DRENMI-644205 format. One record per residue: residue number from 1; y, x, z of N, C-alpha, C, O in turn. Coordinates in Angstrom, 3 decimals. Each point is the difference from the previous one (the first is absolute). Layout:
REM residues N
+-----+----------+----------+----------+----------+----------+----------+----------+----------+----------+----------+----------+----------+
!   i !      n_v !      n_u !      n_w !     ca_v !     ca_u !     ca_w !      c_v !      c_u !      c_w !      o_v !      o_u !      o_w !
+-----+----------+----------+----------+----------+----------+----------+----------+----------+----------+----------+----------+----------+
! NUM !        Y !        X !        Z !        Y !        X !        Z !        Y !        X !        Z !        Y !        X !        Z !
...
+-----+----------+----------+----------+----------+----------+----------+----------+----------+----------+----------+----------+----------+
REM end
This chain:
REM residues 110
+-----+----------+----------+----------+----------+----------+----------+----------+----------+----------+----------+----------+----------+
!   i !      n_v !      n_u !      n_w !     ca_v !     ca_u !     ca_w !      c_v !      c_u !      c_w !      o_v !      o_u !      o_w !
+-----+----------+----------+----------+----------+----------+----------+----------+----------+----------+----------+----------+----------+
!   1 !   -1.184 !    0.796 !    0.000 !    1.184 !   -0.796 !    0.000 !    1.259 !    0.846 !    0.000 !    1.043 !   -0.392 !   -0.523 !
!   2 !   -1.170 !    1.520 !    1.104 !    1.167 !    0.861 !    0.064 !    0.445 !    0.443 !   -1.389 !    1.203 !    0.075 !   -0.252 !
!   3 !   -2.129 !    0.221 !   -0.658 !    0.322 !    0.423 !   -1.364 !    0.690 !   -1.134 !   -0.747 !    0.909 !    0.246 !   -0.793 !
!   4 !   -1.329 !   -1.481 !    1.035 !    0.626 !   -1.149 !   -0.648 !    1.433 !   -0.184 !    0.462 !    0.889 !   -0.340 !   -0.781 !
!   5 !   -0.688 !    0.573 !    2.066 !    1.361 !   -0.148 !    0.542 !    0.928 !    1.066 !   -0.568 !    1.152 !   -0.290 !   -0.324 !
!   6 !   -1.640 !    1.512 !    0.200 !    0.802 !    1.096 !   -0.553 !    0.330 !   -0.272 !   -1.459 !    1.127 !    0.232 !   -0.438 !
!   7 !   -2.096 !   -0.720 !   -0.311 !    0.252 !   -0.279 !   -1.417 !    1.013 !   -1.141 !   -0.165 !    0.802 !    0.021 !   -0.933 !
!   8 !   -0.833 !   -1.037 !    1.850 !    0.988 !   -1.085 !   -0.065 !    1.396 !    0.516 !    0.322 !    0.973 !   -0.404 !   -0.638 !
!   9 !   -0.866 !    1.278 !    1.608 !    1.300 !    0.584 !    0.354 !    0.521 !    0.855 !   -1.155 !    1.184 !   -0.050 !   -0.334 !
!  10 !   -2.075 !    0.833 !   -0.272 !    0.391 !    0.843 !   -1.139 !    0.448 !   -0.868 !   -1.171 !    0.982 !    0.323 !   -0.669 !
!  11 !   -1.684 !   -1.408 !    0.419 !    0.366 !   -0.906 !   -1.086 !    1.351 !   -0.652 !    0.274 !    0.826 !   -0.126 !   -0.904 !
!  12 !   -0.600 !   -0.286 !    2.146 !    1.276 !   -0.613 !    0.372 !    1.135 !    1.014 !   -0.151 !    1.076 !   -0.335 !   -0.496 !
!  13 !   -1.321 !    1.579 !    0.927 !    1.015 !    1.051 !   -0.125 !    0.304 !    0.267 !   -1.473 !    1.151 !    0.227 !   -0.373 !
!  14 !   -2.182 !   -0.257 !   -0.450 !    0.188 !    0.203 !   -1.440 !    0.846 !   -1.118 !   -0.605 !    0.907 !    0.262 !   -0.790 !
!  15 !   -1.201 !   -1.492 !    1.156 !    0.749 !   -1.149 !   -0.504 !    1.470 !    0.097 !    0.430 !    0.908 !   -0.223 !   -0.800 !
!  16 !   -0.696 !    0.556 !    2.065 !    1.376 !    0.127 !    0.508 !    0.719 !    1.143 !   -0.720 !    1.167 !   -0.133 !   -0.368 !
!  17 !   -1.854 !    1.239 !    0.171 !    0.596 !    1.152 !   -0.697 !    0.409 !   -0.335 !   -1.422 !    1.075 !    0.388 !   -0.458 !
!  18 !   -1.944 !   -1.113 !   -0.236 !    0.312 !   -0.404 !   -1.377 !    1.190 !   -0.947 !   -0.012 !    0.867 !    0.109 !   -0.867 !
!  19 !   -0.814 !   -1.034 !    1.814 !    1.125 !   -0.946 !    0.065 !    1.309 !    0.724 !    0.289 !    1.031 !   -0.319 !   -0.592 !
!  20 !   -1.070 !    1.285 !    1.491 !    1.212 !    0.773 !    0.330 !    0.453 !    0.808 !   -1.220 !    1.190 !    0.055 !   -0.311 !
!  21 !   -2.139 !    0.563 !   -0.366 !    0.342 !    0.794 !   -1.184 !    0.603 !   -0.886 !   -1.091 !    0.971 !    0.387 !   -0.652 !
!  22 !   -1.543 !   -1.567 !    0.455 !    0.534 !   -0.930 !   -1.007 !    1.397 !   -0.467 !    0.390 !    0.884 !   -0.107 !   -0.849 !
!  23 !   -0.689 !   -0.169 !    2.133 !    1.326 !   -0.419 !    0.472 !    1.032 !    1.096 !   -0.195 !    1.127 !   -0.275 !   -0.412 !
!  24 !   -1.498 !    1.512 !    0.701 !    0.925 !    1.134 !   -0.175 !    0.344 !    0.195 !   -1.467 !    1.153 !    0.267 !   -0.339 !
!  25 !   -2.145 !   -0.399 !   -0.533 !    0.259 !    0.136 !   -1.436 !    0.927 !   -1.110 !   -0.488 !    0.901 !    0.244 !   -0.803 !
!  26 !   -1.120 !   -1.441 !    1.282 !    0.878 !   -1.115 !   -0.378 !    1.417 !    0.204 !    0.502 !    0.958 !   -0.313 !   -0.707 !
!  27 !   -0.812 !    0.830 !    1.908 !    1.326 !    0.266 !    0.564 !    0.738 !    1.070 !   -0.807 !    1.198 !   -0.125 !   -0.255 !
!  28 !   -1.923 !    1.182 !   -0.147 !    0.616 !    1.051 !   -0.816 !    0.436 !   -0.561 !   -1.347 !    1.078 !    0.337 !   -0.490 !
!  29 !   -1.896 !   -1.180 !   -0.107 !    0.356 !   -0.609 !   -1.285 !    1.217 !   -0.900 !    0.143 !    0.872 !   -0.013 !   -0.869 !
!  30 !   -0.809 !   -0.735 !    1.952 !    1.148 !   -0.876 !    0.249 !    1.276 !    0.828 !    0.148 !    1.032 !   -0.338 !   -0.579 !
!  31 !   -1.102 !    1.425 !    1.354 !    1.170 !    0.862 !    0.187 !    0.445 !    0.634 !   -1.319 !    1.196 !    0.098 !   -0.274 !
!  32 !   -2.157 !    0.329 !   -0.537 !    0.339 !    0.606 !   -1.289 !    0.708 !   -1.022 !   -0.904 !    0.969 !    0.334 !   -0.680 !
!  33 !   -1.456 !   -1.566 !    0.679 !    0.632 !   -1.042 !   -0.812 !    1.391 !   -0.328 !    0.517 !    0.916 !   -0.228 !   -0.791 !
!  34 !   -0.748 !    0.202 !    2.091 !    1.320 !   -0.279 !    0.583 !    0.990 !    1.103 !   -0.365 !    1.160 !   -0.286 !   -0.298 !
!  35 !   -1.603 !    1.539 !    0.319 !    0.876 !    1.106 !   -0.369 !    0.356 !   -0.064 !   -1.483 !    1.151 !    0.235 !   -0.368 !
!  36 !   -2.124 !   -0.548 !   -0.486 !    0.267 !   -0.110 !   -1.431 !    0.976 !   -1.134 !   -0.275 !    0.898 !    0.144 !   -0.830 !
!  37 !   -1.062 !   -1.264 !    1.512 !    0.908 !   -1.137 !   -0.176 !    1.415 !    0.366 !    0.435 !    0.967 !   -0.360 !   -0.670 !
!  38 !   -0.840 !    1.066 !    1.774 !    1.325 !    0.414 !    0.480 !    0.661 !    0.946 !   -0.998 !    1.200 !   -0.107 !   -0.253 !
!  39 !   -1.968 !    1.026 !   -0.313 !    0.547 !    0.929 !   -0.997 !    0.445 !   -0.754 !   -1.254 !    1.041 !    0.313 !   -0.577 !
!  40 !   -1.826 !   -1.301 !    0.157 !    0.365 !   -0.798 !   -1.173 !    1.261 !   -0.811 !    0.258 !    0.861 !   -0.102 !   -0.874 !
!  41 !   -0.744 !   -0.474 !    2.065 !    1.187 !   -0.776 !    0.336 !    1.240 !    0.885 !    0.024 !    1.074 !   -0.423 !   -0.426 !
!  42 !   -1.217 !    1.640 !    0.917 !    1.121 !    0.943 !    0.019 !    0.411 !    0.353 !   -1.429 !    1.189 !    0.026 !   -0.318 !
!  43 !   -2.168 !    0.244 !   -0.538 !    0.294 !    0.341 !   -1.395 !    0.679 !   -1.170 !   -0.711 !    0.937 !    0.201 !   -0.773 !
!  44 !   -1.404 !   -1.411 !    1.029 !    0.603 !   -1.192 !   -0.614 !    1.434 !   -0.166 !    0.463 !    0.875 !   -0.313 !   -0.807 !
!  45 !   -0.619 !    0.514 !    2.085 !    1.362 !   -0.121 !    0.530 !    0.921 !    1.038 !   -0.634 !    1.144 !   -0.305 !   -0.335 !
!  46 !   -1.641 !    1.532 !    0.170 !    0.803 !    1.048 !   -0.631 !    0.298 !   -0.349 !   -1.458 !    1.124 !    0.184 !   -0.465 !
!  47 !   -2.115 !   -0.679 !   -0.244 !    0.202 !   -0.372 !   -1.403 !    0.972 !   -1.164 !   -0.127 !    0.847 !   -0.006 !   -0.894 !
!  48 !   -0.963 !   -0.976 !    1.777 !    0.937 !   -1.122 !   -0.035 !    1.423 !    0.471 !    0.255 !    0.942 !   -0.493 !   -0.620 !
!  49 !   -0.786 !    1.432 !    1.517 !    1.323 !    0.558 !    0.281 !    0.546 !    0.737 !   -1.220 !    1.178 !   -0.128 !   -0.332 !
!  50 !   -2.033 !    0.896 !   -0.330 !    0.428 !    0.734 !   -1.194 !    0.362 !   -0.958 !   -1.135 !    0.978 !    0.225 !   -0.712 !
!  51 !   -1.756 !   -1.279 !    0.542 !    0.290 !   -0.991 !   -1.044 !    1.338 !   -0.674 !    0.290 !    0.810 !   -0.185 !   -0.908 !
!  52 !   -0.578 !   -0.178 !    2.154 !    1.272 !   -0.628 !    0.366 !    1.160 !    0.947 !   -0.269 !    1.052 !   -0.417 !   -0.485 !
!  53 !   -1.247 !    1.692 !    0.803 !    1.044 !    0.998 !   -0.240 !    0.282 !    0.149 !   -1.494 !    1.156 !    0.061 !   -0.418 !
!  54 !   -2.218 !   -0.004 !   -0.381 !    0.175 !    0.123 !   -1.456 !    0.660 !   -1.244 !   -0.584 !    0.834 !    0.101 !   -0.900 !
!  55 !   -1.202 !   -1.263 !    1.406 !    0.640 !   -1.232 !   -0.491 !    1.479 !   -0.022 !    0.354 !    0.834 !   -0.397 !   -0.814 !
!  56 !   -0.513 !    0.822 !    2.025 !    1.411 !    0.034 !    0.412 !    0.769 !    0.995 !   -0.852 !    1.129 !   -0.266 !   -0.412 !
!  57 !   -1.740 !    1.409 !    0.149 !    0.669 !    0.999 !   -0.836 !    0.155 !   -0.517 !   -1.422 !    1.018 !    0.243 !   -0.647 !
!  58 !   -2.027 !   -0.956 !    0.162 !    0.087 !   -0.564 !   -1.351 !    1.084 !   -1.052 !   -0.098 !    0.672 !   -0.106 !   -1.026 !
!  59 !   -0.495 !   -0.673 !    2.080 !    1.042 !   -1.029 !   -0.005 !    1.382 !    0.630 !    0.027 !    0.966 !   -0.600 !   -0.469 !
!  60 !   -0.866 !    1.799 !    1.011 !    1.293 !    0.677 !    0.081 !    0.281 !    0.892 !   -1.206 !    1.049 !    0.641 !   -0.064 !
!  61 !   -1.966 !   -0.594 !   -0.881 !    0.185 !    0.838 !   -1.181 !    1.116 !   -0.556 !   -0.879 !    0.192 !   -1.210 !   -0.111 !
!  62 !    0.519 !    2.115 !   -0.496 !    1.073 !   -0.380 !   -0.910 !   -0.628 !   -0.446 !   -1.323 !   -0.957 !    0.608 !   -0.478 !
!  63 !    1.495 !   -1.656 !   -0.096 !   -0.472 !   -0.490 !   -1.293 !    0.675 !    0.828 !   -1.097 !    1.049 !   -0.372 !   -0.527 !
!  64 !   -1.684 !    1.510 !    0.199 !    0.586 !    0.926 !   -0.964 !    0.071 !   -0.606 !   -1.388 !    0.880 !    0.359 !   -0.782 !
!  65 !   -1.781 !   -1.266 !    0.460 !    0.033 !   -0.646 !   -1.312 !    1.288 !   -0.799 !   -0.154 !    0.661 !    0.075 !   -1.036 !
!  66 !   -0.307 !   -0.837 !    2.060 !    1.228 !   -0.803 !   -0.064 !    1.230 !    0.897 !   -0.031 !    0.955 !   -0.283 !   -0.723 !
!  67 !   -0.969 !    1.361 !    1.500 !    1.140 !    0.919 !    0.002 !    0.145 !    0.672 !   -1.352 !    1.112 !    0.131 !   -0.510 !
!  68 !   -2.230 !    0.300 !   -0.081 !    0.058 !    0.634 !   -1.324 !    0.536 !   -0.965 !   -1.047 !    0.794 !    0.384 !   -0.860 !
!  69 !   -1.230 !   -1.637 !    0.934 !    0.488 !   -0.993 !   -0.958 !    1.494 !   -0.249 !    0.183 !    0.739 !   -0.140 !   -0.974 !
!  70 !   -0.303 !    0.088 !    2.231 !    1.422 !   -0.225 !    0.269 !    0.843 !    1.180 !   -0.469 !    1.057 !   -0.189 !   -0.602 !
!  71 !   -1.516 !    1.394 !    0.874 !    0.728 !    1.195 !   -0.442 !    0.041 !    0.058 !   -1.515 !    1.032 !    0.317 !   -0.593 !
!  72 !   -2.162 !   -0.626 !   -0.030 !   -0.051 !    0.027 !   -1.466 !    0.965 !   -1.016 !   -0.594 !    0.665 !    0.271 !   -1.000 !
!  73 !   -0.597 !   -1.430 !    1.619 !    0.900 !   -1.043 !   -0.510 !    1.460 !    0.407 !    0.171 !    0.812 !   -0.215 !   -0.901 !
!  74 !   -0.476 !    0.793 !    2.031 !    1.388 !    0.382 !    0.277 !    0.433 !    1.224 !   -0.789 !    1.159 !    0.102 !   -0.402 !
!  75 !   -2.075 !    0.822 !    0.179 !    0.360 !    1.248 !   -0.654 !   -0.283 !   -0.020 !   -1.493 !    0.175 !    1.011 !   -0.679 !
!  76 !   -0.604 !   -2.139 !    0.172 !   -0.349 !   -0.120 !   -1.421 !   -1.035 !    1.043 !   -0.424 !    0.103 !    0.596 !   -1.072 !
!  77 !   -1.096 !   -0.389 !    1.929 !   -1.097 !    0.913 !   -0.332 !   -0.927 !   -0.729 !   -0.960 !   -0.296 !   -1.177 !    0.207 !
!  78 !   -0.167 !    1.854 !   -1.254 !   -0.917 !   -0.647 !   -0.947 !   -1.245 !   -0.527 !    0.714 !   -0.419 !    0.535 !    1.026 !
!  79 !   -0.149 !   -1.568 !   -1.577 !   -1.165 !   -0.652 !    0.606 !   -1.157 !    0.968 !    0.212 !   -0.685 !   -0.077 !    1.020 !
!  80 !    0.454 !    0.987 !   -1.968 !   -1.103 !    0.954 !    0.118 !    0.183 !    0.885 !    1.225 !   -0.963 !    0.300 !    0.705 !
!  81 !    2.189 !    0.113 !   -0.457 !    0.277 !    0.833 !    1.166 !   -0.218 !   -0.790 !    1.285 !   -0.506 !    0.539 !    0.984 !
!  82 !    0.884 !   -1.809 !   -0.992 !   -0.196 !   -0.849 !    1.167 !   -1.478 !   -0.156 !    0.319 !   -0.401 !    0.031 !    1.163 !
!  83 !   -0.399 !   -0.196 !   -2.197 !   -1.451 !   -0.122 !    0.187 !   -0.555 !    1.282 !    0.594 !   -0.859 !   -0.047 !    0.881 !
!  84 !    1.341 !    1.198 !   -1.354 !   -0.477 !    1.285 !    0.528 !    0.359 !    0.132 !    1.474 !   -0.814 !    0.478 !    0.791 !
!  85 !    2.001 !   -0.887 !   -0.416 !    0.412 !    0.059 !    1.404 !   -0.887 !   -0.904 !    0.840 !   -0.424 !    0.377 !    1.092 !
!  86 !    0.146 !   -1.568 !   -1.600 !   -0.837 !   -0.951 !    0.722 !   -1.409 !    0.553 !    0.191 !   -0.565 !   -0.089 !    1.090 !
!  87 !   -0.004 !    0.662 !   -2.160 !   -1.353 !    0.558 !    0.083 !   -0.036 !    1.143 !    1.010 !   -0.940 !    0.098 !    0.789 !
!  88 !    1.941 !    0.757 !   -0.806 !    0.041 !    1.120 !    0.954 !    0.083 !   -0.514 !    1.434 !   -0.653 !    0.541 !    0.892 !
!  89 !    1.442 !   -1.566 !   -0.671 !    0.121 !   -0.522 !    1.365 !   -1.303 !   -0.657 !    0.449 !   -0.390 !    0.112 !    1.162 !
!  90 !   -0.282 !   -0.798 !   -2.089 !   -1.287 !   -0.606 !    0.350 !   -1.045 !    1.069 !    0.323 !   -0.802 !   -0.167 !    0.918 !
!  91 !    0.816 !    1.262 !   -1.673 !   -0.940 !    1.096 !    0.253 !    0.297 !    0.626 !    1.351 !   -0.925 !    0.316 !    0.748 !
!  92 !    2.187 !   -0.133 !   -0.425 !    0.366 !    0.571 !    1.299 !   -0.471 !   -0.902 !    1.130 !   -0.513 !    0.492 !    1.006 !
!  93 !    0.679 !   -1.801 !   -1.151 !   -0.458 !   -0.936 !    1.030 !   -1.516 !    0.053 !    0.127 !   -0.529 !   -0.015 !    1.111 !
!  94 !   -0.175 !    0.078 !   -2.237 !   -1.459 !    0.060 !    0.033 !   -0.464 !    1.280 !    0.687 !   -0.972 !   -0.022 !    0.755 !
!  95 !    1.647 !    1.125 !   -1.005 !   -0.360 !    1.263 !    0.654 !    0.207 !   -0.103 !    1.503 !   -0.810 !    0.502 !    0.780 !
!  96 !    1.881 !   -1.145 !   -0.380 !    0.287 !   -0.162 !    1.425 !   -1.133 !   -0.775 !    0.671 !   -0.487 !    0.403 !    1.056 !
!  97 !    0.070 !   -1.508 !   -1.663 !   -1.071 !   -0.804 !    0.593 !   -1.337 !    0.719 !   -0.079 !   -0.815 !   -0.122 !    0.914 !
!  98 !    0.570 !    0.874 !   -1.992 !   -1.253 !    0.749 !   -0.114 !   -0.071 !    1.046 !    1.099 !   -1.062 !    0.218 !    0.583 !
!  99 !    2.186 !    0.430 !   -0.294 !    0.034 !    0.997 !    1.071 !   -0.280 !   -0.664 !    1.348 !   -0.748 !    0.537 !    0.817 !
! 100 !    1.344 !   -1.696 !   -0.589 !   -0.236 !   -0.720 !    1.259 !   -1.456 !   -0.431 !    0.105 !   -0.590 !    0.069 !    1.078 !
! 101 !    0.001 !   -0.517 !   -2.198 !   -1.406 !   -0.401 !    0.009 !   -0.902 !    1.187 !    0.324 !   -0.960 !   -0.133 !    0.760 !
! 102 !    1.272 !    1.301 !   -1.342 !   -0.856 !    1.161 !    0.262 !    0.129 !    0.442 !    1.446 !   -0.986 !    0.430 !    0.599 !
! 103 !    2.202 !   -0.526 !   -0.011 !    0.160 !    0.348 !    1.411 !   -0.764 !   -0.978 !    0.880 !   -0.592 !    0.399 !    1.002 !
! 104 !    0.603 !   -1.662 !   -1.365 !   -0.735 !   -0.999 !    0.787 !   -1.512 !    0.275 !   -0.094 !   -0.714 !   -0.102 !    0.997 !
! 105 !    0.240 !    0.447 !   -2.190 !   -1.427 !    0.306 !   -0.171 !   -0.380 !    1.235 !    0.803 !   -1.072 !    0.040 !    0.605 !
! 106 !    1.946 !    0.974 !   -0.593 !   -0.268 !    1.209 !    0.782 !   -0.063 !   -0.325 !    1.488 !   -0.854 !    0.516 !    0.720 !
! 107 !    1.760 !   -1.370 !   -0.268 !    0.035 !   -0.367 !    1.425 !   -1.261 !   -0.758 !    0.383 !   -0.542 !    0.194 !    1.088 !
! 108 !    0.074 !   -1.062 !   -1.990 !   -1.189 !   -0.790 !    0.290 !   -1.238 !    0.900 !    0.018 !   -0.913 !   -0.215 !    0.796 !
! 109 !    0.882 !    1.222 !   -1.673 !   -1.166 !    0.887 !   -0.081 !   -0.111 !    0.884 !    1.234 !   -1.099 !    0.420 !    0.362 !
! 110 !    2.208 !   -0.138 !    0.280 !   -0.063 !    0.910 !    1.162 !   -0.224 !   -0.718 !    1.291 !   -0.074 !    0.632 !    1.054 !
+-----+----------+----------+----------+----------+----------+----------+----------+----------+----------+----------+----------+----------+
REM end
């Protein structure tokens, strides 16, 4: 009878050990998911802030196309020259936003 009692105690200890190990593994997985979620929320908040900043900067941008058209009209600049001024201003604006986009991408990658 003594051998049966020892084997029952060993079996119970094994069951408890497996349950504790499973609980610890589940707790580690839960903590890892919580940390990943917190990191994602931080990244989302940073991106939302950057988007808001870019939108505000875009709203404050000068409308170079309208200024070029007004200058061309007042100075009697030929239409072809006015178009060239407009294209140059649009390219400059696009470069400005492309630079801001690349800085935002760099910030997100780090």
